[in-house]
C-alpha positions as CSV (number, residue, x, y, z in Angstrom):
1,M,59.2,-89.7,58.7
2,G,58.8,-86.4,57.0
3,L,56.1,-85.1,54.7
4,L,58.4,-85.8,51.6
5,D,59.2,-89.3,52.8
6,N,55.5,-90.0,53.0
7,L,54.8,-88.7,49.6
8,K,57.7,-90.7,48.1
9,A,56.4,-93.8,49.6
10,K,52.8,-93.2,48.5
11,L,53.8,-92.3,44.9
12,S,56.3,-95.1,44.6
13,P,53.8,-97.7,43.2
14,A,52.3,-95.2,40.6
15,K,55.9,-94.5,39.4
16,D,56.5,-98.1,39.1
17,K,53.2,-98.4,37.1
18,V,54.1,-95.7,34.7
19,S,57.4,-97.2,34.2
20,D,55.9,-100.5,33.2
21,L,53.4,-98.7,31.0
22,A,56.1,-96.8,29.4
23,Q,57.9,-100.0,28.6
24,Q,54.9,-101.7,27.1
25,H,53.8,-98.8,25.0
26,G,56.9,-96.7,24.4
27,D,56.3,-97.0,20.5
28,K,52.8,-95.6,20.9
29,I,53.7,-92.9,23.2
30,S,56.5,-91.8,20.7
31,H,54.0,-91.7,17.9
32,G,51.4,-89.6,19.8
33,L,54.3,-87.1,20.7
34,D,55.2,-86.8,17.1
35,K,51.7,-86.5,16.1
36,A,51.0,-83.8,18.6
37,A,54.1,-81.8,17.6
38,R,53.2,-82.0,14.0
39,V,49.6,-80.6,14.7
40,V,51.0,-77.8,17.0
41,D,53.7,-77.0,14.5
42,E,51.0,-76.8,11.6
43,K,48.7,-74.6,13.9
44,T,51.6,-72.2,14.6
45,K,52.6,-72.2,11.0
46,G,56.1,-73.4,11.8
47,K,56.8,-70.3,13.9
48,Y,57.9,-72.3,16.7
49,S,59.3,-75.4,14.9
50,D,62.7,-75.4,16.6
51,R,61.1,-75.2,20.1
52,I,58.5,-77.8,19.4
53,Q,61.4,-80.1,18.2
54,T,63.5,-79.4,21.3
55,G,60.5,-80.2,23.5
56,T,59.5,-83.3,21.7
57,G,63.0,-84.6,21.9
58,K,63.2,-84.0,25.6
59,A,59.8,-85.6,26.3
60,K,60.9,-88.8,24.4
61,D,64.3,-88.9,26.2
62,A,62.3,-88.6,29.6
63,M,59.9,-91.3,28.4
64,D,62.9,-93.5,27.4
65,R,64.6,-92.8,30.8
66,L,61.6,-93.9,32.6
67,A,60.9,-96.9,30.5
68,H,64.4,-98.3,31.1
69,K,64.7,-97.2,34.8
70,G,64.1,-100.8,35.9
71,D,66.8,-102.3,33.6
72,T,69.7,-103.6,35.5
73,E,72.2,-103.3,32.5
74,A,73.8,-100.2,31.8
75,G,74.0,-99.4,28.0
76,P,77.0,-98.0,26.4
77,G,77.7,-94.5,27.1
78,T,75.5,-94.5,30.3
79,V,76.9,-93.0,33.6
80,P,75.6,-94.6,36.9
81,P,73.9,-91.9,39.0
82,D,76.4,-92.1,41.8
83,T,79.3,-91.4,39.5
84,P,80.5,-87.8,39.5
85,T,81.0,-86.2,36.0
86,P,84.7,-85.1,35.5
87,P,85.1,-81.2,35.4
88,T,85.8,-79.9,31.8
89,P,89.0,-78.0,31.4
């Protein structure tokens, strides 16, 4: 077993725990992200509003993916990880 395999094996329980917490407290996490973004936007006087919104959106998407990782159902518009995406013309 390589170093990365050992690391993955040791971090797997923590990842499962974080996923469970994200499922249970997703609304609180989302509210906290919004609040932090609002405070940072106020402190920077709106200079980085677009970047703050982009970062907040990406953080929420990542949290949603983590929270729904354990779900066996695929929602509409989702692509299984093994499915290659078709090339764009």
